[in-house]
C-alpha positions, 0 to 999 in steps of 0.5 A: 500499500503506498503511503501518502507523501506530505507536501511538506516532507523532503527526501532528506531526514534532517531537513524534515526535522528542521521543518517540523521544529520551524511548523509547531512554534508557528502554530502555537503562535497561531492559536495563542494569537487567536486566543488572545484576540478572543479574550480581548473581544469578549472583555471589550464586550462586556465592557461595553455591556456594563458601560450601556447599564451604567448610563442613562438618566434617572429623573426626580419628580417635586410634588409642590403639594408636600414641598416647602420653602422656609426662610429665617432673617435676623433684625436688631428687634425680632426674628423674621420667619416666612416660607414660599411655595413651591410650582413645579420641579423637575431634576433629570441627571445621568448617574455616569457623569453626574451631568444634570438639567431641569428646572425647580420653580419657586412661586415669588408671589407666595412669600409669607411672614404671617404679617400682611402689611410686612408681607406687602412690602416684601413682594412689592418693594424686596422681592418685586413678584409682580415683575419677577414671579418666579424664584428658579434653580436651574441644576447642572451638575450633581456629586454622590449617589443616591442609596436605595435604602436609608440616607444619602448625601449628594452635591447639587450645583446649579444657577439661582436665578432670582430678580432676574440674575443669575447666581452659581450656587452649591447645595448639600442635599440629605436624601431619604426614602420615605415608606410610601416609595417617595423620596425626600430632600432636604437643605439649608443655604445661606443666601446673601440677598443684598449681594444678589441685588434685592433692596435692603429692608433695613430702617433707620430702627431696624437693621436686617441681616445682610443674608437670609437662611433658607431651608428646603424640603422636597419631596417626590418621586425618583425614577432610576434609569433602569426603571425608564 
């Protein structure tokens, strides 16, 4: 029976041996290269899948009926306390990048301290709420994450717009999940209202602090990217 001759065979045994030694490393290198390419491809696909899952915006929708703004102004005679009402609010942010947008709107005409004459003066002369009926916060960046349970702390940077003037501000929010599934966020800020262009309410007999202390309490629904 005639044996098949390999196309790589030679009439000289030494040459066949050398050719075999040459081919074996090349075959090994070929399989190694294919394995590395396959492994890298699998890694890149996995990374892309994880990145796709981690991106996408989350959204917080404010409930105006359950949200309040409280303010305190110290004067030489007494401390003035009052409230504002929210009109609406929406905050959208990307957990991967922290980029945020949306708008939170407070009603400047709703300022109330419980004293009708003082409130009238505050709305007409200080806030000029007939001309500037809204106080806005426009979010731009969120740092930190909201835990699924318990309290979290996030840093929110954006623009306060009051009296048609923009002021960059950073607010530290304490975020807490409530039993009904909604989310509550609380913050305290000091607003240099005179520096921001509002009229100084001080008189000859009464001196008012040049900053007003503000407490913000908002409640709403947080929808994560995975729930969209």
